[in-house]
N, C-alpha and C positions, 0 to 999 in steps of 0.2 A: 239871830243875830246874822246881819249880812256883813259880808266883807267891805270894808272901806277903802277909796282909794288909792290909800296909800301901803294898805297891806297888798292889793292887788298887782300894782307897780313895783312893790319891793320885791314880790314873787317873781313875777317875769323878770327883772334886771338880775337877779341872783340865779335865774334859769339861763339867761342870756352868758353870765360870767362862768359857768360850768360848760357851756358849750363851745366857749371861745378856749383854744388850745395854746398855751402861752409858747412863743417862738421868738427871735429876735425880730423875725420881720413883722409880726402883728402887735409888736410890744405897746404901741401907741396904741391901739385899738383895746388891748386887753386893759391897759390902765385906765383908758377912757370910760369902758364898762365898771371898772370897781369903783372909780371916781362915782360915777351916776349912782351906783349901789350906796354909796357914802353918803351923796346928798340926799338922795331919798331917806336913807336912816335920821339925818336931822331934821328935816320937814317931819318926819313921824313923831320923832320926839317934841319938838314944837309943838303939834297940835295936841299930842297929848298932854304935855304942859299948860296949854292954856284949856284944855278940857278938864283936867284934874286942879288948876291953879296951883301949880307947883313952880318955882323958879327954874329956868331952862338950862342954867349955867351948867349945872353938873351934869345935865344930859349932854350938852355942848361937848363937854371936855370928854366924855366917855367916848363920842361919836370921834372927835379929834384923833382920839388913840387907835380905834377900829380904822379910822381913813389912813393912819400911818401903817398900820400892820399891812392893808391892803394894797398900799399904793408901792411900797418897798418888800416886805417879805414875803407875801406870800408867790409873787411868781420866782423867787429862787425856790421856795420849797416844791414848785412844780419842775422846776429845771431838773430839780434832782430826782422826779419821780418820772424823768424821759432815760435815767440811765438803769439799763436792764441786766439783771445777774443770770449769766447762763452757767449752769453747774452740771455735772455729770456726762457733758457733749466731748469733751477734751480732758487731757491728762491734768491741766490747768483750770480751775472755774476762773471765770473773768468777768468784770462788769464791761457792758458795752454802753457808750452812747451815739447814739445817729441823728444826726440832724433833722430837722423837720423842713422838708421843701418839697416842692411839687414838680422840682425841674427833674428830667433825667439825665441829666448832666454827670459824669462819675465822679464820686466822693474820695479823698485821698483816705488813707488809713494811718493814723498816729498810735504807735504802742506802746505803752507806758510800762516800764520795770521798776517795781519798787527797790527799797532798799531792805537790809534784813530787821529792821524794826517791826515791819510790816509782814513779815512772814507768817505763814499757819493755815487756820482754817475759816477766817472770819472775812468774807469779803469786804465787808463794812467800813475795815481797816486800809483799804486801799485808798480811799478817799482822803483819809489824814493828811497828805502831801501829795503831792505832783499836779499831774496835768488834769486831773478831774477835779481837785480840791481848787486848782486856780481858775479852771469853770466855774465853781462853785460861787467864787468870789468876782465874777465879772469877766474874765478875760475870754477872749472870743478865738475857739481852735475851730477853724473851717473845715470841719470833716468828720470823718468816723473815728472816736475816740475807745481804744481798746484798753482794760488795766487787767493782765492776768496777774494771779497771786502764785506763790510760791511758797512750798512748804518749807524750803533751803534753801539752798542754791539754784541759780536759773541754769536750765537746761536748752541748749539751744532749738533741739530740734521738738522739744515740748512748746516753744514761743511759736515755732511756726505752725505747728500744729493748729495751734488756737487762730493764726493768720489763714491758715487755710478753710477753717470753718468758717471765719466771718465772709471771706472772699466767697465761698461755696452759696452762703446763706444770706448773703445782702448783694443784688445783684449791682446795684448801685456801686459798689466798691471797686477802686481803681488798682488792679494789680501792678500798675506801673507806677503808682506812686504810694509805696509803701515804708513807713516812716519809723524807727525806733528810736526812741531814749529813757534814758535811766538815769538813777541816781544812786551812789555808793555802791551798794552790791548791783543795783540795778545797771549801775555805769559800767560794772564789768559783764553783767549778762548783755548789756548792748553791744559790747564790744566781741563778746562770742558769737553773737547772733548775726552781726554783720560780718566777721570773719568767717562764719562756716557757710552762709548765704549772701555772698557778695552779689551773684547773679540774680537777686531778690529784693535787696534793700536796696531804697533809690538813695537814701540817706542816713545820716544816725547823728545825735547829739549823746554824750556821756558826760556827765556832770560827778565831780567827786567820785571818779573811779579810777580805773587803769585797765590793762589788759594782757592777755598771753603775746608775748614777742614772736612765738612761732606762728600767730597767725596773722605777723606782720604784711606777709605779702597779698595776701586776698585783701585786707583792710585798705590797702593801699587803693585797691579797684572800688571803694567806697567813700563817696564824700563824707566828710567826718569833723565835727566840732566839738573839741576837749574845753569843760571849764572847770577849775580847780581853786581853792581858794587858799593862800599863802599861809594862814592861820590853821588849815584844819589838822587838828590832831587825831583823828580817827582814821582816816587813808591818808596820809601823808603826800602831799603833789609831786613828790619824787615818781609817785605809780604814773600819774599822766607823762607826766616827762620822759619816764623809761620807754613807753608804748608809743608817745610822739616820735622819738627818737627813732626807734625801729623799724617805723613805718617809712619815714624818711632816708632812713638806711637803705632801703630797698627800691625806692622811687623819690627821689629829691622835689621832683613835681607833684606828687600825690596832693589830692584835694584835702590836706588836713591840718588843723589850728589848734592851739592851745591858747586859750585866755586863761592868764594869771589874775585871779581877783585879789587885789592887794587888801589882806587882812580879813578876807573873808574864812568863814568857819565850816566845818562840816554841813551845820545846819542853814546856815544865814545864804550858801547858793540856792538854796531852794525859790527864792524869789525869782529865780530867772524863767522857771516855768510860767510866772505871772505877767512876762514881757512877751509882745509879739513878734519879737526880732527873732526867736530860734525857729517858730513855725515858718513866720515867712522864709527865712534862709532854708528850712528843708523843704519847702512849696517850690523853690527854685531847681530844683533836680527832681528829674524822671528817670525810671529804670526802662530803657528800650529792653521789648519783648524778644525774646530769644526764638 
C-alpha cells in the first residue's frame, strides 16, 4: 500500500518542526510550521472522513485541540528544554539558561538566589519562582540566567565559584555585567555577595530580604535596589530599612533605593521578577574591569 499525499506531507512537516529550534527570534516561523502541520492534519481527517463516510465534526474538534497545543504549549516546553542542569562541577549545583543567538556580542549574566523554601538537593525546585519561573511565563530576560541551589544558607564564595565556572565555559558571558538578585533568604544572599565582591558585581536587586550592616561600606560601592512589602510577616520590612540606613550612613550618595510595596506580603512581591523593570534597571550598570 503506497503512501498518500497527506501522509507524505505530514511526515515532511513534522520533520521541519523538529528542525526548527524555538527561540524568540524565530517564534513566528516556528508557529507557522506548527500551524502548517495542524492544517495538514485537518485535511487528512477530512479525506479520511470522506473515504470512510463519517462525519468530520468530531475529527475537526480533535484537530482544534491539537492546534491549540501546538500553537501555545509546545514552545513553552521547548523553552524549558533550553535550561541545562550543571551538577558536580561547583559547590552549588545550578541551572543555566543561555539565549540562542548567532551574535558574538557579549551577554550579561543574571544570578538568581532562591529563598529558604527551595533549599535542598533537587534542582527542579529552583524553577518554582523567581527568574526562571518568570521566563517560563513569558518574561524576556536578555542574557544568561544562572540559578544555583543551596542546601541551606548562601555562601558568597560558593556563589562566585558558580559565576567563575559560567564565565570560563561561556565565552560570550560578559564579566563586566554580572548581576545578582534574590528573594527572602536569597535577598540576604544577594547582599552578602555584593558586599563581599563589590568589585565584580555590576548591580544587585534584593527582594524581601536584608543584609549585614558590617558590609555597608562595600555595599555602598554597588548600585542596589531593595524591595519589601509592608505586610511581610516572614521577614519584616525593618530588615530592608536597617541595611538601607546603614549604607546611607556610610555614603549618603550611594546608589541604593528601597521601594516599600504597600500591602505587599512575603510571597506577593515575587511578581517583580515577572516585570521588565528590574532587568532594565540592572542593565543600566556596568562594572569597569580592574
